[in-house]
Backbone bond lengths (Angstrom), bond angles and torsions (degrees), N, CA, C in turn:
res aa  C-N    CA-C-N  psi(-1)  N-CA   C-N-CA  omega(-1)  CA-C   N-CA-C  phi
1 M - - - 1.462 - - 1.530 109.58 -
2 I 1.328 116.02 125.93 1.464 121.41 176.39 1.525 108.04 -100.78
3 Y 1.332 115.65 123.71 1.454 120.53 -178.00 1.526 109.95 -97.19
4 L 1.330 115.83 123.20 1.463 120.42 173.13 1.523 108.21 -86.57
5 K 1.329 116.55 133.65 1.452 121.22 -176.94 1.522 111.11 -96.46
6 T 1.313 114.44 148.63 1.461 120.21 172.92 1.524 108.78 -77.23
7 D 1.314 116.78 168.07 1.469 120.23 176.17 1.527 110.81 -59.35
8 E 1.330 116.95 -37.36 1.465 120.63 -179.84 1.528 110.38 -66.19
9 E 1.311 117.54 -40.89 1.467 120.84 178.55 1.530 111.12 -67.26
10 I 1.311 116.79 -37.41 1.461 120.29 178.03 1.523 110.61 -63.74
11 E 1.322 117.41 -36.25 1.469 119.77 177.45 1.525 111.25 -67.24
12 L 1.323 117.75 -35.12 1.462 120.40 174.89 1.533 110.76 -67.40
13 L 1.316 115.98 -39.08 1.467 120.30 174.38 1.525 110.77 -61.23
14 R 1.322 116.02 -38.67 1.464 119.57 179.08 1.536 111.06 -62.06
15 I 1.321 116.29 -41.00 1.466 120.03 179.22 1.526 110.34 -60.19
16 S 1.327 116.83 -45.99 1.466 120.65 178.62 1.521 111.12 -62.19
17 N 1.314 116.47 -42.63 1.463 120.66 -177.58 1.530 112.25 -71.37
18 Q 1.312 116.69 -33.16 1.461 118.95 176.56 1.522 110.74 -68.69
19 L 1.323 117.35 -32.78 1.464 119.51 174.40 1.528 110.87 -68.18
20 V 1.316 117.43 -37.66 1.473 120.18 173.08 1.529 109.77 -58.16
21 A 1.324 115.96 -47.34 1.466 120.74 -177.86 1.524 111.42 -59.75
22 K 1.318 116.26 -42.62 1.467 120.35 -179.43 1.532 110.95 -71.40
23 T 1.332 116.25 -32.13 1.467 119.85 176.23 1.523 110.76 -65.91
24 L 1.320 117.37 -44.13 1.464 120.78 177.54 1.525 110.89 -61.62
25 A 1.314 116.65 -36.25 1.466 119.94 177.22 1.526 110.98 -67.20
26 E 1.318 116.97 -38.45 1.467 120.49 176.65 1.529 110.50 -64.21
27 V 1.329 116.37 -43.03 1.471 120.89 176.84 1.526 110.54 -61.00
28 A 1.334 116.62 -38.76 1.470 121.54 -178.33 1.532 111.87 -56.53
29 K 1.323 116.41 -31.02 1.467 120.77 -178.99 1.528 112.61 -64.72
30 F 1.338 116.45 -20.82 1.465 121.15 -174.15 1.530 112.95 -107.08
31 I 1.326 117.63 -2.61 1.467 120.04 -176.97 1.518 109.72 -80.23
32 E 1.330 115.42 110.04 1.461 122.47 179.24 1.522 108.24 -163.85
33 P 1.326 117.95 161.64 1.464 120.11 177.98 1.526 111.71 -55.87
34 G 1.331 115.94 137.57 1.454 121.60 177.66 1.511 115.03 97.27
35 V 1.322 117.54 -8.96 1.468 122.07 -179.18 1.525 109.44 -91.57
36 S 1.341 116.51 139.18 1.466 120.33 176.93 1.524 110.33 -84.49
37 T 1.334 115.72 153.84 1.466 119.15 176.24 1.529 110.72 -69.57
38 E 1.335 117.72 -23.45 1.464 120.87 173.93 1.531 110.72 -62.97
39 K 1.328 116.85 -39.63 1.455 121.25 176.97 1.524 110.65 -60.43
40 L 1.327 116.88 -43.16 1.470 120.20 178.41 1.524 110.76 -61.87
41 N 1.330 116.23 -39.59 1.464 120.66 177.81 1.523 111.04 -61.99
42 D 1.325 116.19 -43.61 1.466 120.23 -178.92 1.531 110.95 -64.05
43 V 1.328 116.19 -41.58 1.465 120.95 177.90 1.530 110.36 -60.27
44 A 1.333 115.79 -46.47 1.466 120.39 -178.23 1.527 111.62 -63.82
45 E 1.313 116.38 -47.97 1.467 119.21 -177.03 1.523 111.10 -62.23
46 Q 1.319 117.35 -43.85 1.461 120.76 -179.87 1.526 111.13 -62.47
47 F 1.325 115.68 -43.06 1.468 120.18 -178.41 1.527 110.73 -65.18
48 I 1.324 116.43 -43.39 1.469 120.13 179.16 1.524 110.56 -60.05
49 R 1.307 116.49 -48.28 1.474 120.19 -177.69 1.527 111.43 -68.12
50 D 1.325 116.61 -37.71 1.467 119.65 178.78 1.523 112.20 -63.54
51 N 1.332 116.25 -22.20 1.462 121.26 -178.19 1.531 112.53 -107.08
52 G 1.318 115.84 23.04 1.456 120.50 170.05 1.509 115.74 81.83
53 G 1.337 117.27 12.77 1.453 120.53 179.16 1.518 112.12 -108.16
54 V 1.328 114.96 175.28 1.463 123.31 174.02 1.518 107.19 -123.44
55 P 1.332 118.56 135.41 1.472 119.35 176.77 1.525 111.04 -58.32
56 G 1.321 116.48 119.29 1.465 120.78 -174.88 1.511 114.00 -72.46
57 F 1.332 117.52 -22.85 1.462 120.68 -177.40 1.526 112.37 -88.48
58 L 1.325 117.16 -27.57 1.463 121.40 -173.10 1.523 110.62 -61.79
59 G 1.322 116.45 115.47 1.452 122.05 -179.29 1.510 114.66 84.71
60 Y 1.341 117.90 -4.67 1.466 120.64 -178.77 1.531 109.56 -66.93
61 S 1.309 116.47 114.80 1.477 122.67 -175.50 1.527 111.45 52.75
62 G 1.339 115.43 27.59 1.457 120.33 178.47 1.508 115.36 91.05
63 F 1.348 118.16 4.32 1.470 119.34 179.71 1.527 108.67 -63.56
64 P 1.353 117.77 132.22 1.468 120.14 -168.31 1.522 116.69 -88.79
65 K 1.330 119.28 -3.43 1.458 120.94 -174.01 1.526 110.74 -131.26
66 S 1.354 115.26 176.47 1.469 121.13 -174.72 1.517 113.78 -93.26
67 I 1.334 117.64 -20.24 1.463 122.25 174.62 1.516 108.91 -134.70
68 C 1.321 115.86 163.57 1.460 121.84 170.27 1.531 108.25 -102.60
69 T 1.319 116.40 131.25 1.465 121.54 179.89 1.524 108.35 -124.60
70 S 1.324 116.23 107.64 1.469 121.75 -173.97 1.524 108.74 -115.83
71 V 1.333 115.94 116.68 1.455 122.81 -170.29 1.538 110.82 -104.69
72 N 1.326 115.65 129.77 1.470 123.71 172.70 1.524 113.02 58.22
73 D 1.335 118.44 -104.33 1.467 120.89 -176.02 1.522 112.21 -83.78
74 Q 1.339 117.51 -3.29 1.457 119.30 173.76 1.530 108.57 -75.11
75 V 1.325 115.78 133.55 1.467 120.70 -173.84 1.531 110.43 -86.94
76 V 1.324 116.75 -60.88 1.463 122.03 178.63 1.526 109.78 -150.05
77 H 1.328 114.92 166.86 1.463 125.05 170.54 1.522 113.94 68.19
78 G 1.339 116.78 24.83 1.454 119.76 173.42 1.522 110.58 -64.30
79 I 1.326 117.04 139.95 1.463 122.71 -177.49 1.530 109.48 -96.17
80 P 1.331 117.70 122.41 1.464 119.75 177.97 1.532 112.05 -56.12
81 S 1.339 115.57 144.93 1.463 120.35 -175.64 1.526 110.34 -155.65
82 E 1.319 115.89 147.20 1.458 120.87 173.45 1.522 110.98 -63.87
83 K 1.331 116.21 -23.16 1.468 121.23 -176.07 1.521 112.66 -80.56
84 V 1.328 117.17 -17.54 1.467 120.71 -178.73 1.526 108.03 -95.76
85 I 1.326 115.95 106.79 1.458 122.74 -177.84 1.526 108.79 -108.97
86 L 1.318 117.07 124.76 1.459 120.90 -178.92 1.525 110.47 -66.00
87 Q 1.340 114.31 138.99 1.457 122.00 -179.23 1.525 109.95 -117.20
88 D 1.321 115.86 153.29 1.455 120.51 175.32 1.529 109.77 -56.84
89 G 1.331 117.41 129.18 1.459 122.03 -179.30 1.510 114.41 97.91
90 D 1.341 116.98 -8.34 1.469 120.37 177.22 1.528 111.06 -73.29
91 I 1.324 114.59 162.69 1.461 121.32 161.30 1.522 107.46 -122.30
92 I 1.323 116.12 152.14 1.460 120.20 179.41 1.522 110.11 -141.43
93 S 1.325 115.18 124.05 1.461 121.80 172.00 1.524 108.15 -86.33
94 V 1.327 116.00 125.77 1.465 121.18 174.88 1.524 107.59 -113.56
95 D 1.323 115.17 116.33 1.464 122.90 179.92 1.522 106.72 -108.70
96 C 1.326 116.35 129.79 1.461 120.54 -172.08 1.523 110.64 -134.35
97 G 1.330 115.36 140.76 1.456 120.87 175.24 1.513 110.84 -130.08
98 V 1.318 116.54 145.51 1.463 122.95 179.04 1.526 109.12 -132.82
99 Y 1.320 115.33 138.09 1.464 121.29 172.74 1.523 108.07 -112.93
100 K 1.329 115.45 122.01 1.466 120.41 -178.49 1.527 108.94 -153.50
101 N 1.305 117.00 139.94 1.471 121.86 177.60 1.526 112.78 54.62
102 G 1.343 116.10 31.27 1.461 120.33 176.24 1.512 115.80 85.06
103 F 1.358 117.67 3.88 1.459 120.51 -177.34 1.527 111.37 -135.39
104 H 1.323 113.91 152.57 1.456 121.48 -177.92 1.530 111.94 -99.03
105 G 1.331 114.77 143.60 1.464 122.05 167.80 1.514 108.54 -112.75
106 D 1.333 117.11 151.42 1.465 120.73 -176.29 1.525 109.07 -154.77
107 S 1.329 116.42 123.59 1.463 120.60 179.40 1.522 108.79 -156.84
108 A 1.327 116.22 157.85 1.468 121.36 -179.99 1.519 110.20 -144.99
109 Y 1.331 114.64 152.52 1.467 121.57 -179.96 1.523 107.71 -146.99
110 T 1.327 116.87 139.91 1.462 121.35 176.97 1.517 109.52 -102.87
111 F 1.328 114.62 123.64 1.463 122.93 -174.65 1.519 111.70 -105.76
112 C 1.320 115.64 149.83 1.458 122.15 170.70 1.528 108.98 -89.25
113 V 1.324 115.90 143.50 1.462 121.92 176.38 1.531 107.40 -113.49
114 G 1.315 116.09 106.98 1.464 119.49 -179.63 1.522 111.79 68.43
115 D 1.325 115.56 -136.96 1.468 122.89 -173.86 1.524 109.46 -93.72
116 V 1.321 117.26 106.30 1.472 122.90 -173.77 1.523 110.16 -102.97
117 H 1.342 116.17 144.89 1.461 122.44 -178.04 1.535 110.54 -59.61
118 P 1.320 117.81 137.15 1.474 120.83 -178.52 1.525 113.44 -55.48
119 E 1.325 117.90 -35.04 1.464 121.16 179.02 1.534 110.40 -62.07
120 T 1.315 116.36 -37.96 1.461 121.40 178.64 1.521 110.97 -72.09
121 I 1.323 117.00 -41.18 1.466 120.63 177.49 1.526 110.47 -60.10
122 A 1.326 116.59 -38.53 1.465 120.50 178.36 1.530 110.94 -63.38
123 L 1.336 117.20 -38.24 1.469 121.04 176.79 1.520 110.45 -62.81
124 L 1.324 116.83 -45.29 1.466 120.33 179.52 1.525 110.77 -60.85
125 K 1.311 116.36 -43.84 1.456 120.95 -179.02 1.533 110.75 -61.65
126 A 1.324 116.56 -45.79 1.466 120.39 -179.03 1.525 111.50 -66.64
127 T 1.324 117.31 -38.27 1.471 120.81 179.72 1.523 110.52 -63.96
128 K 1.329 115.85 -45.52 1.463 119.78 178.37 1.530 110.96 -63.39
129 E 1.320 117.11 -42.45 1.463 120.55 178.37 1.529 110.92 -63.51
130 S 1.335 116.62 -37.53 1.471 119.84 179.89 1.527 111.11 -64.94
131 L 1.331 117.05 -33.24 1.460 120.37 175.76 1.522 110.14 -57.61
132 Y 1.319 116.68 -46.38 1.467 119.78 -179.21 1.530 111.75 -70.94
133 K 1.330 117.19 -29.63 1.472 119.66 173.60 1.526 110.06 -63.40
134 G 1.329 116.45 -40.27 1.459 120.10 176.61 1.523 111.84 -65.67
135 I 1.339 115.42 -43.52 1.463 120.02 -179.54 1.527 111.01 -61.66
136 E 1.318 117.86 -35.67 1.470 121.33 177.96 1.528 111.83 -57.67
137 Q 1.341 116.76 -30.85 1.462 121.15 -178.97 1.530 112.88 -88.07
138 A 1.327 116.85 -8.15 1.463 121.13 -174.54 1.523 109.97 -85.69
139 Q 1.319 115.19 79.41 1.453 122.15 -177.07 1.522 110.46 -133.45
140 D 1.320 115.58 154.40 1.458 121.52 175.00 1.535 109.69 -52.77
141 G 1.344 115.91 127.49 1.462 121.31 178.76 1.515 114.31 96.24
142 K 1.338 117.46 -17.87 1.464 120.35 173.70 1.521 108.76 -81.75
143 R 1.334 115.93 179.02 1.464 119.73 -179.26 1.523 111.15 -124.21
144 I 1.326 115.12 159.88 1.471 121.08 -179.84 1.530 110.62 -54.26
145 G 1.335 116.56 -38.13 1.463 120.05 179.57 1.514 113.38 -62.24
146 D 1.326 117.94 -27.75 1.466 121.35 177.59 1.526 110.70 -66.47
147 V 1.324 115.65 -38.31 1.461 120.92 179.15 1.533 109.99 -66.56
148 G 1.335 115.37 -51.70 1.463 119.88 -178.88 1.515 113.18 -62.72
149 A 1.319 116.58 -40.07 1.465 120.22 -179.34 1.527 111.13 -64.33
150 A 1.328 116.73 -38.91 1.462 120.23 -179.97 1.528 110.73 -63.17
151 I 1.324 116.50 -43.06 1.466 121.13 178.81 1.527 110.30 -67.06
152 Q 1.320 116.26 -49.40 1.467 121.19 -177.16 1.527 111.28 -60.11
153 N 1.302 117.02 -48.78 1.463 120.33 -176.93 1.524 111.22 -63.19
154 Y 1.322 116.57 -42.17 1.460 120.33 -178.27 1.526 110.73 -61.97
155 C 1.324 116.55 -42.88 1.469 120.19 -176.34 1.531 112.41 -78.07
156 E 1.324 116.39 -42.81 1.463 118.45 -178.04 1.523 112.06 -68.32
157 E 1.318 117.51 -31.34 1.474 120.43 175.56 1.529 111.34 -62.00
158 R 1.321 116.43 -23.26 1.469 121.71 -179.23 1.519 112.29 -99.50
159 G 1.323 116.48 7.56 1.452 121.35 174.38 1.519 115.43 88.86
160 Y 1.330 117.36 9.51 1.460 121.00 179.68 1.529 110.34 -97.02
161 S 1.320 116.09 167.96 1.463 119.78 179.61 1.522 110.40 -119.59
162 V 1.332 115.06 151.28 1.467 122.15 -174.38 1.521 109.43 -106.41
163 V 1.321 116.56 124.24 1.461 121.62 176.17 1.534 109.09 -63.43
164 R 1.330 115.83 134.81 1.468 120.42 -178.24 1.524 112.88 -101.61
165 E 1.344 116.50 -31.62 1.470 119.89 -172.23 1.526 112.50 -71.75
166 M 1.316 117.23 -30.78 1.463 121.70 -178.33 1.527 109.21 -108.80
167 I 1.329 116.53 134.45 1.461 120.23 -171.91 1.529 110.78 -141.42
168 G 1.337 115.93 170.11 1.452 121.41 173.22 1.519 111.12 -77.12
169 H 1.334 115.85 -175.92 1.459 119.69 -168.60 1.518 110.70 -166.06
170 G 1.320 115.19 164.85 1.448 119.62 169.03 1.518 110.14 -68.59
171 V 1.326 116.44 156.26 1.463 120.42 -179.94 1.530 108.16 -144.19
172 G 1.317 116.80 141.40 1.462 119.92 -178.52 1.511 110.71 -178.41
173 R 1.316 117.24 -122.13 1.465 120.22 176.29 1.521 110.73 -66.50
174 N 1.319 116.32 -24.82 1.461 122.46 172.31 1.522 109.21 -110.78
175 L 1.332 116.02 150.00 1.458 120.47 -179.38 1.523 111.11 -63.74
176 H 1.315 116.17 -41.44 1.467 121.22 178.47 1.520 108.88 -121.09
177 E 1.307 115.96 115.65 1.459 122.62 177.97 1.531 109.23 -125.14
178 A 1.328 115.52 170.30 1.454 120.15 169.31 1.540 107.93 -70.61
179 P 1.351 116.99 149.94 1.454 127.99 3.44 1.530 112.49 -93.68
180 E 1.321 116.89 164.39 1.449 121.39 168.65 1.531 108.79 -70.69
181 V 1.332 116.27 144.34 1.467 121.21 -176.50 1.533 109.40 -128.17
182 P 1.341 117.23 85.10 1.474 119.61 -179.92 1.531 111.55 -67.74
183 N 1.315 115.03 156.17 1.466 121.35 176.89 1.523 111.68 -95.28
184 Y 1.314 115.61 23.56 1.455 123.36 176.53 1.525 106.81 -149.18
185 G 1.306 117.02 163.47 1.459 118.58 178.75 1.514 112.89 156.01
186 R 1.309 115.27 -172.67 1.472 122.43 -179.93 1.519 109.29 -120.08
187 R 1.298 114.90 136.63 1.468 119.88 179.24 1.533 110.28 -58.53
188 G 1.317 115.34 139.01 1.460 120.30 178.38 1.510 114.84 83.28
189 N 1.346 116.93 -1.23 1.462 120.66 -179.78 1.522 111.24 -105.43
190 G 1.327 114.79 159.77 1.455 120.29 173.94 1.524 113.58 91.56
191 I 1.318 114.67 -177.76 1.469 122.56 -177.69 1.525 110.24 -62.37
192 M 1.335 115.11 139.49 1.461 119.00 176.25 1.527 109.82 -75.93
193 L 1.317 115.21 136.34 1.454 121.48 177.48 1.528 109.95 -81.57
194 K 1.329 116.06 138.81 1.454 120.98 -178.49 1.522 110.04 -131.12
195 S 1.303 116.09 146.64 1.452 121.97 177.77 1.526 109.89 -54.90
196 G 1.329 116.52 131.26 1.456 121.47 -176.82 1.512 113.68 103.29
197 M 1.332 117.30 -15.18 1.464 119.66 173.18 1.519 108.84 -72.81
198 T 1.321 116.58 142.00 1.467 121.48 176.54 1.522 108.18 -124.75
199 I 1.321 115.59 125.50 1.464 120.91 -174.03 1.529 110.36 -136.34
200 A 1.330 114.59 155.14 1.459 122.06 172.70 1.532 107.67 -106.41
201 I 1.315 115.81 120.66 1.470 122.31 177.32 1.518 106.97 -102.99
202 E 1.338 117.79 126.93 1.461 119.14 -172.35 1.534 112.67 -147.85
203 P 1.334 116.59 80.98 1.463 118.24 177.43 1.524 112.31 -61.28
204 M 1.336 115.28 133.08 1.464 123.98 171.62 1.518 105.84 -117.47
205 I 1.308 116.23 111.44 1.464 121.71 -167.94 1.534 109.54 -123.38
206 N 1.322 116.22 132.44 1.462 122.12 -175.79 1.522 112.08 -105.07
207 L 1.326 114.85 146.15 1.462 120.51 174.71 1.524 110.72 -69.58
208 G 1.326 116.81 -34.44 1.461 121.96 -178.49 1.520 111.75 -109.46
209 K 1.337 115.62 -129.44 1.467 121.48 -177.36 1.523 110.70 -71.02
210 R 1.342 116.05 154.45 1.453 120.81 -175.35 1.528 112.99 -80.83
211 Q 1.331 118.65 -19.31 1.453 120.84 -173.75 1.534 111.16 -70.90
212 L 1.322 114.57 149.81 1.459 119.99 177.29 1.522 110.34 -131.62
213 V 1.330 114.92 164.90 1.466 121.11 176.93 1.534 108.09 -132.78
214 F 1.334 115.40 154.90 1.460 121.55 177.09 1.523 110.23 -89.35
215 E 1.317 115.44 139.58 1.455 120.04 173.33 1.530 109.64 -81.77
216 K 1.329 116.69 173.37 1.463 121.72 -172.34 1.522 113.36 -63.95
217 D 1.346 117.05 -22.13 1.468 118.79 -178.91 1.524 112.91 -72.92
218 G 1.339 117.04 -7.84 1.461 121.12 177.78 1.515 114.73 81.09
219 W 1.325 117.59 -3.43 1.457 122.51 -179.11 1.534 112.02 -116.22
220 T 1.321 114.59 -55.42 1.460 120.31 -172.15 1.525 110.95 -66.35
221 T 1.327 115.99 133.22 1.457 120.72 174.78 1.530 108.86 -115.29
222 H 1.331 115.86 145.42 1.462 119.48 174.31 1.517 110.35 -137.07
223 T 1.317 115.46 161.86 1.457 120.89 -176.74 1.529 109.98 -67.96
224 I 1.317 116.24 146.54 1.457 121.36 -175.65 1.523 111.89 -67.25
225 D 1.338 117.16 -26.76 1.461 120.78 -178.88 1.532 112.61 -103.79
226 N 1.332 115.65 7.99 1.474 122.22 177.53 1.529 113.78 64.39
227 K 1.332 117.28 19.85 1.461 120.36 173.13 1.522 109.28 -88.69
228 V 1.324 116.12 158.45 1.467 120.45 -171.05 1.526 112.19 -68.40
229 S 1.338 113.63 156.96 1.460 122.05 179.44 1.521 108.91 -134.65
230 A 1.336 116.95 144.31 1.463 122.50 179.25 1.524 110.22 -118.76
231 H 1.338 115.52 154.64 1.468 121.43 -173.85 1.527 109.02 -150.03
232 F 1.329 116.25 123.75 1.461 122.22 173.78 1.527 107.93 -132.87
233 E 1.339 116.63 145.36 1.466 120.19 -175.61 1.520 111.14 -147.24
234 H 1.326 115.08 136.62 1.463 122.76 168.94 1.527 109.02 -126.83
235 S 1.315 116.25 146.41 1.465 122.06 166.81 1.529 107.98 -96.97
236 I 1.321 115.96 134.55 1.460 120.44 -174.53 1.532 111.25 -135.48
237 A 1.314 115.44 160.81 1.461 122.20 171.02 1.529 108.48 -110.72
238 I 1.313 116.24 134.35 1.465 121.45 176.72 1.529 108.40 -76.79
239 R 1.301 114.26 133.00 1.467 121.34 177.39 1.527 108.63 -132.00
240 R 1.320 116.29 171.29 1.464 119.92 168.63 1.524 106.46 -75.64
241 G 1.298 115.97 118.61 1.460 119.52 -172.35 1.525 109.62 89.92
242 K 1.294 116.25 -148.40 1.461 122.94 -171.99 1.528 112.51 -59.86
243 A 1.343 115.61 136.92 1.465 121.15 178.11 1.529 110.48 -64.56
244 D 1.315 115.34 153.78 1.458 122.96 178.39 1.536 107.26 -101.94
245 I 1.337 117.52 108.79 1.462 121.45 -179.34 1.525 108.37 -81.01
246 L 1.338 116.17 116.87 1.458 121.77 -174.46 1.526 112.40 -86.59
247 S 1.325 116.44 -31.30 1.461 121.25 175.08 1.524 108.38 -89.77
248 S 1.330 116.97 -175.43 1.465 119.33 -176.14 1.520 110.38 -158.42
249 F 1.338 115.86 145.05 1.466 121.53 170.18 1.531 110.85 -102.06
250 E 1.314 116.64 -0.43 1.471 120.56 -174.34 1.528 111.80 -60.00
251 Y 1.336 117.03 -44.61 1.466 120.19 -177.83 1.527 110.78 -65.53
252 I 1.335 116.17 -39.88 1.466 120.73 177.47 1.519 109.96 -60.27
253 E 1.312 115.90 -46.73 1.469 120.05 -173.67 1.523 111.74 -72.20
254 Q 1.326 117.17 -23.20 1.462 119.83 171.53 1.521 110.57 -66.71
255 V 1.333 116.78 -37.72 1.461 121.59 177.85 1.533 110.80 -71.12
256 L 1.321 116.70 -43.33 1.463 120.80 -175.38 1.518 112.83 -75.30
257 G 1.331 116.89 -28.37 1.467 120.11 -178.36 1.513 111.14 61.85
258 N 1.298 117.78 -130.91 1.470 120.94 -177.62 1.523 112.93 -76.35
259 K 1.347 117.43 1.34 1.457 120.54 176.38 1.531 111.63 -90.60
260 A 1.322 117.37 -1.51 1.472 120.90 -179.75 1.521 109.68 -65.22
261 N 1.341 115.18 149.10 1.462 120.81 -179.86 1.528 110.67 -70.16
């Protein structure tokens, strides 16, 4: 079942997503060599609660933390830990969810830690750009396949690969709702997008092969060839014409300054 939201519900979704955006910006202040991913989790959880929200990921299907922290070749769903210490040259995807006023927000951003290899920075840049290419297609009357095809074509033309097992999703009163939103596809195929639909688009793009494997914790995924992976995500509302982006990278980029991707 796909739930179409009213304008009032979309504004509540925006509030949740803006808190996600501000939480990611708060986390950005602490990302540097020598910091544990557990510290980032603590910062995020405290900030969310201090601002009237509840961590949307904590306890979701048994997930034990408030954010996902996926480092280097980890694709998504990395579990924060005192044992994982960020090193100069790493990248880290931070995926964050907030539940507030009955609605979920969901967004992700991949950060550089210190001095990162130019080849990796190029992957991050292309992944983020592909997200906006997908969002450009997310309009009333278009189809899910238009979104996925835009992301897939943009990344594969640049020599990168698109993860197939993990995909975007609807977002609303539940963290994950219909429809599924793959980052690959064929134009003109799939469910038709309608005004009032709210979805999270989240390309996960690999430097090497597209296949991934699960780590022993049952959550964390990493690339099969141990090459780096990037992940960016926005939650949006479908409108007639241009999509309405409910989350934001603006707060993050204010913190990062000229270090933003």
